[in-house]
C-alpha positions as CSV (number, residue, x, y, z in Angstrom):
1,X,-82.2,-46.2,-9.9
2,X,-80.2,-43.9,-7.7
3,X,-77.4,-42.3,-9.7
4,X,-74.6,-41.7,-7.3
5,X,-72.2,-40.3,-9.9
6,X,-74.7,-37.7,-10.8
7,X,-75.1,-36.6,-7.2
8,X,-71.4,-36.4,-6.5
9,X,-70.8,-34.5,-9.7
10,X,-73.4,-31.9,-8.6
11,X,-71.8,-31.8,-5.3
12,X,-68.4,-31.1,-6.9
13,X,-69.8,-28.1,-8.9
14,X,-71.4,-26.8,-5.6
15,X,-68.5,-27.7,-3.4
16,X,-69.0,-24.3,-1.6
17,X,-72.5,-25.5,-0.9
18,X,-72.0,-29.1,-0.8
19,X,-75.0,-30.1,1.3
20,X,-77.4,-29.5,-1.6
21,X,-78.5,-33.1,-2.0
22,X,-78.6,-33.9,1.8
23,X,-79.9,-30.6,3.5
24,X,-83.1,-30.0,5.2
25,X,-86.0,-28.5,3.1
26,X,-87.7,-27.1,6.2
27,X,-87.1,-23.5,5.1
28,X,-87.9,-23.8,1.4
29,X,-89.0,-20.3,1.1
30,X,-85.9,-18.8,2.6
31,X,-83.4,-17.6,0.0
32,X,-80.1,-15.8,0.6
33,X,-80.3,-13.0,-2.0
34,X,-77.1,-11.8,-3.8
35,X,-76.9,-8.0,-3.5
36,X,-77.3,-6.0,-6.7
37,X,-76.0,-2.5,-7.4
38,X,-78.2,0.3,-6.4
39,X,-78.7,3.0,-9.2
40,X,-77.1,5.7,-7.2
41,X,-74.0,3.4,-6.5
42,X,-73.5,2.5,-10.2
43,X,-69.8,2.8,-11.0
44,X,-68.7,5.3,-13.6
45,X,-67.4,4.5,-17.1
46,X,-65.8,2.4,-18.6
47,X,-68.2,0.0,-17.0
48,X,-71.6,-0.6,-18.3
49,X,-74.7,0.0,-16.2
50,X,-74.5,-3.4,-14.6
51,X,-71.0,-3.1,-13.5
52,X,-69.4,-5.4,-16.1
53,X,-65.7,-5.1,-16.4
54,X,-64.4,-4.1,-19.8
55,X,-61.2,-6.0,-20.8
56,X,-58.2,-4.4,-19.2
57,X,-60.1,-1.5,-17.6
58,X,-61.3,-0.8,-14.1
59,X,-63.1,2.4,-12.8
60,X,-61.2,4.0,-10.0
61,X,-63.9,3.1,-7.4
62,X,-63.7,-0.5,-8.5
63,X,-59.9,-0.7,-8.4
64,X,-59.9,0.9,-4.9
65,X,-62.3,-1.8,-3.7
66,X,-60.5,-4.7,-5.2
67,X,-57.1,-3.4,-3.9
68,X,-58.7,-3.4,-0.4
69,X,-60.0,-6.9,-0.8
70,X,-56.6,-8.1,-2.1
71,X,-54.9,-6.5,0.9
72,X,-57.3,-7.9,3.4
73,X,-57.7,-11.4,2.0
74,X,-53.9,-11.9,1.3
75,X,-53.2,-11.0,4.9
76,X,-55.5,-13.7,6.2
77,X,-53.8,-17.1,6.7
78,X,-56.5,-18.8,8.7
79,X,-60.3,-18.4,9.2
80,X,-62.8,-20.1,11.5
81,X,-66.5,-19.5,11.9
82,X,-69.9,-20.7,11.2
83,X,-72.1,-20.8,8.1
84,X,-75.6,-20.9,6.9
85,X,-76.3,-22.3,3.4
86,X,-79.3,-22.1,1.1
87,X,-79.6,-24.5,-2.0
88,X,-81.4,-23.9,-5.3
89,X,-84.7,-25.0,-3.8
90,X,-84.4,-23.1,-0.5
91,X,-82.8,-26.0,1.4
92,X,-81.2,-24.6,4.5
93,X,-78.2,-26.2,6.2
94,X,-75.6,-24.8,8.7
95,X,-72.3,-25.8,10.4
96,X,-68.8,-24.6,11.2
97,X,-65.8,-24.3,9.0
98,X,-62.0,-24.2,9.4
99,X,-59.7,-22.6,6.7
100,X,-56.0,-22.5,6.4
101,X,-54.2,-21.1,3.3
102,X,-53.0,-22.3,1.0
103,X,-55.6,-24.9,0.0
104,X,-57.0,-26.2,3.2
105,X,-60.6,-26.1,4.4
106,X,-63.0,-28.2,6.5
107,X,-66.8,-27.7,6.3
108,X,-68.7,-29.6,9.2
109,X,-72.4,-29.7,8.6
110,X,-74.7,-29.9,11.6
111,X,-77.4,-32.5,11.9
112,X,-79.5,-33.6,10.2
113,X,-77.0,-33.3,7.4
114,X,-74.3,-36.0,7.6
115,X,-71.8,-34.3,5.3
116,X,-68.2,-33.1,5.7
117,X,-66.0,-31.4,3.1
118,X,-62.2,-31.6,3.6
119,X,-59.4,-30.2,1.6
120,X,-55.8,-31.0,2.5
121,X,-54.2,-28.5,0.0
122,X,-54.2,-31.0,-2.9
123,X,-57.4,-33.0,-2.8
124,X,-61.0,-32.4,-1.8
125,X,-63.0,-35.2,-0.1
126,X,-66.9,-35.1,0.2
127,X,-67.8,-37.4,3.1
128,X,-71.1,-38.8,4.0
129,X,-70.8,-39.9,7.6
130,X,-74.1,-41.8,7.6
131,X,-73.4,-43.8,4.6
132,X,-69.6,-44.0,5.3
133,X,-68.8,-42.9,1.7
134,X,-66.1,-40.6,0.5
135,X,-65.7,-39.0,-3.0
136,X,-62.3,-37.6,-3.9
137,X,-61.5,-34.7,-6.4
138,X,-58.4,-32.7,-7.2
139,X,-58.7,-29.3,-5.6
140,X,-57.4,-27.7,-8.8
141,X,-60.6,-28.8,-10.5
142,X,-63.0,-27.3,-8.0
143,X,-64.4,-23.8,-7.3
144,X,-62.5,-24.0,-3.9
145,X,-59.2,-23.3,-5.6
146,X,-59.9,-19.6,-5.9
147,X,-60.5,-18.6,-2.3
148,X,-57.9,-21.1,-1.0
149,X,-55.1,-19.7,-3.2
150,X,-52.1,-18.5,-1.3
151,X,-52.4,-15.0,-2.9
152,X,-55.1,-13.5,-5.1
153,X,-55.1,-10.3,-7.3
154,X,-58.6,-9.5,-8.3
155,X,-57.4,-6.3,-10.2
156,X,-55.6,-8.4,-12.8
157,X,-57.6,-11.8,-12.7
158,X,-58.9,-12.4,-16.2
159,X,-61.9,-14.3,-14.9
160,X,-63.4,-11.4,-12.9
161,X,-66.3,-10.4,-15.1
162,X,-68.2,-7.9,-12.8
163,X,-67.6,-5.6,-9.9
164,X,-70.4,-3.8,-8.2
165,X,-69.5,-1.2,-5.6
166,X,-72.2,-0.1,-3.1
167,X,-72.0,2.0,0.0
168,X,-71.9,-1.1,2.3
169,X,-71.0,-4.0,0.0
170,X,-68.6,-4.9,-2.8
171,X,-69.9,-7.7,-5.1
172,X,-67.3,-9.5,-7.4
173,X,-68.3,-12.1,-10.0
174,X,-65.8,-14.6,-11.1
175,X,-66.2,-17.1,-14.0
176,X,-65.3,-20.7,-13.0
177,X,-64.3,-23.9,-14.8
178,X,-64.5,-27.2,-13.1
179,X,-64.4,-30.9,-14.0
180,X,-68.1,-31.0,-14.7
181,X,-68.6,-27.6,-16.6
182,X,-68.4,-23.9,-16.4
183,X,-70.1,-21.9,-13.6
184,X,-69.9,-18.6,-11.8
185,X,-68.8,-17.5,-8.3
186,X,-70.3,-14.4,-6.8
187,X,-68.4,-13.0,-3.8
188,X,-69.8,-10.4,-1.4
189,X,-67.4,-8.3,0.8
190,X,-68.0,-5.6,3.4
191,X,-67.2,-2.3,1.8
192,X,-65.4,-0.8,5.0
193,X,-63.5,-3.9,6.3
194,X,-63.3,-6.0,3.0
195,X,-64.2,-9.1,5.0
196,X,-65.8,-11.9,3.0
197,X,-69.5,-12.1,4.0
198,X,-71.2,-14.3,1.5
199,X,-70.7,-16.2,-1.7
200,X,-72.9,-17.9,-4.3
201,X,-72.0,-20.7,-6.7
202,X,-73.9,-20.9,-9.9
203,X,-73.5,-24.1,-11.8
204,X,-73.6,-24.7,-15.5
205,X,-77.3,-25.3,-15.4
206,X,-77.9,-21.9,-13.6
207,X,-78.7,-23.4,-10.1
208,X,-77.5,-21.2,-7.2
209,X,-76.2,-22.3,-3.8
210,X,-75.6,-19.3,-1.4
211,X,-73.5,-19.4,1.8
212,X,-73.3,-16.6,4.5
213,X,-70.5,-16.8,7.1
214,X,-70.6,-15.3,10.6
215,X,-68.7,-15.3,13.9
216,X,-65.6,-15.3,11.9
217,X,-62.1,-15.1,13.5
218,X,-59.1,-14.5,11.3
219,X,-55.5,-15.5,11.9
220,X,-56.1,-17.8,14.8
221,X,-54.4,-21.1,15.5
222,X,-56.1,-24.0,13.6
223,X,-55.1,-27.7,14.3
224,X,-53.7,-29.1,11.1
225,X,-55.6,-32.4,11.9
226,X,-58.8,-30.6,10.7
227,X,-57.6,-31.1,7.1
228,X,-56.5,-34.8,7.1
229,X,-57.8,-37.1,4.5
230,X,-58.1,-40.8,4.8
231,X,-54.9,-42.3,3.6
232,X,-56.7,-45.3,2.1
233,X,-58.7,-42.9,0.0
234,X,-55.5,-41.3,-1.4
235,X,-54.0,-44.7,-2.1
236,X,-57.1,-45.7,-4.0
237,X,-56.8,-42.5,-6.1
238,X,-53.2,-43.2,-6.9
239,X,-54.0,-46.7,-8.0
240,X,-56.8,-45.3,-10.3
241,X,-59.7,-46.7,-8.3
């Protein structure tokens, strides 16, 4: 029997890569790798050789990188662009996205996927256009809450567990808690511009979904209609349906 609850729970954990169960497997061998620190770029003490952050301590090179990311990302109010996503088994999907802080985002997946993901600042809806279904979750209980926050401070965030600084990239690992278990969010930024380039969501079972964004425009006008959620869906939530 098809277990829809299990599928939607999995989608919630991988809400950054929500086409996992619906994407094409045509490029099963294509994986989007997460960069790892090169030996010559390993940060100095007090970090271990893998770049793990010791409680309350950051190496100067890491603090400088995180300060740059904070400054860039907190100055961004809107983003638009395109994305390419790879699921745990190599499934490839793509589409366009619209983001408006705080809390709003819209992922539109290109055919053959029939998915959309919309957050209105409070709730996240996973829509299947083909089957005419919608699944609603509180934004605060999804991995999306981190990047959609009004302001972030990676230098003081207790859930930042690893910072790797390379000549061209900065990789930040953030521990995540959601409605269906713990996970990990790995963010990859450009070292010079501090722009977000890629993220990987690792769920509680160790499955990775990676997303790369491109053609990105920051601080452009985005129509607020992009983030509307069906009022009937919200009414059903309030009634406990």
